[in-house]
C-alpha positions, 0 to 999 in steps of 0.5 A, a space after each residue: 501470525 505465521 503469514 504476514 496473510 494473516 495480517 488484516 492490513 495485508 488482506 485489504 492491501 491485496 485485494 484494493 492492489 487487483 482491482 486496481 491491476 483490474 481495471 488499469 488493464 482496461 485504460 487507454 492504450 497510450 497510459 497501460 506503459 506509463 499510468 496503469 503500470 505505475 499504478 499496477 505496480 506501487 499497488 502491489 509494492 504496499 503488499 510485497 513490502 509488508 511480506 519483505 518486512 514480516 519475513 525478515 522481522 525475526 531475523 532483523 527487527 528493524 528491517 520490519 519497521 522499515 519495511 512497513 514504511 516503505 508500504 505506508 509510503 507507496 499507500 500515499 503515493 496511491 492516492 496520487 495516482 488515483 486522482 490522476 486516473 479519476 482527473 483523467 477519467 480512466 477510472 468514475 469520481 465513484 471508483 476514485 473516492 472508494 480508492 481514495 478511502 481504501 488508501 487512506 484506511 490502508 495507511 492509517 492499518 500500517 500505521 498501527 501495525 508500526 506501533 503495535 510492532 516497534 518498540 517504544 524508543 528510550 526517552 532516557 536522552 531526550 
């Protein structure tokens, strides 16, 4: 893989973040600088952290893992923000459920990516 865009998890996270961005622009004005801004930043953070980690992996392999872990945190964060969006009536239940599933799947994909790119720990010190 030569680019972060080659990662399936990046492509999925990017597609969902575009949807989150577009939908959040329709939130009530009072939410544009609070919840709307938060969901836009958190959803984009997954892609940005993947890109930054991917770019550093050749020079600083440990950074790759650190940035994937941060992306995982943002995916989990989006599951909380999605609940707020749904419970406050800014998105309907079906979209809320879809985003919950999307971000749970993204978190699983990130965990798999982390496992596949992180060497096994030396167990001799246990």
